Steps between C-alpha positions, in 0.01 A plus 500: 500500500282595203503517121237641267419562135272785393368527148267650244341307216561689177207323333233575761647775719444288812736559793615261769769338707604173656702481819642234732680495833619288789279722718126441543229679300741696283236619252289647779780743588696555179274487192294791366320564172262766371318451172601752236773644723772250580632216710740537792700293746630617839726232648802427723422591862170600350315828547158432342426874485750542218310296241193726503732802508662381177160451334378841621807658343434326169134604512605862543701485176848433638714265291594152623855614570376818665257308720769266630740786557248716683371222725850380584607855582207562734464161669614440856780242523520488120842335513326177608251491212470374145253661261388403150233635269360463147259764376204473263718579198757232589767734635681339794731591786646327805725590792678331790603671823856464625390269784297257288562146622764264368563473127247741359426692184252618243450467126273694265394480137221625280183378670661328798701541818649249742641533850641260753695465822672211677543354152714203409654738244406804295470277193164395649367839393636458148320166475176662620511769233587261218219261592247780526583629152473152346162422336377855550158422349410268788271607783680737736442271798664209317801714406545618858481145635744376238743773607471391863570139407807618308619684811479181704682305228777763508543456877226717645572641842734370766230359727199275435196667346177494701259750341412640159241722334365599160318831450374629163266784399334563165210715386300507824592689819569187707764230444376235259747250645600505867641166609712427806679215668568647843696210650611156391796276571482374142547706182287819520564594137377161379198534730433847359519363145246234598267771631537686171400186311175497701441875472593558134187356334274688744680836520302683233168355617546660840547839334182444298308404814594831657417713196201314352375204707233410243770438239717288728517120516353333806754487776628193676775249444508213250276222626307727735124450452455874466659480156219273383216697658316709243374720783850553643574843626733662255 
């Protein structure tokens, strides 16, 4: 009931993923990123403990393939799980248990990995990878969202989508982008793209506010009086 695309930006080294599902709040349970280490997805009858386990393995020096293999070998009920990971160098790996739901599969390439279950067809994953690799100089978030839109155009999953998430880390220890649509009866991927349009021009300012508030623009939203107040708290 879920498909995801994980990726690394070769230009900036940023790491992130986008994910969507017919289940609620998919990103809260399935999406994990650690700046300078890697990005991981744990999906299909999800065990949220496995995402941090994958990142811990990468942080200890294990390869992407080794991390997926080790976590899958040690996890309880591993046959129900899907795992995917991209490390800080762009190496990728993915794995599906024998009891993953419906039409399921994984794809990997240099700098990206995709996984899905209850898919309309495995060609959905091929469409995800191709779209992610197109226009590779674009912002990572935009590439991930474009890949998700391509998945939907290729048939997506068998059921209606209700939730989606976008999670990206860069140079600071926390995610620079963490956007979620936890439930909607409309198109969660389109709603997520709309959130990105709001967040994109402010993303870097929020990093600056954390690191050096005096150098940051005044906060607020366009049209808010605080933006016109010379004494605004920065």
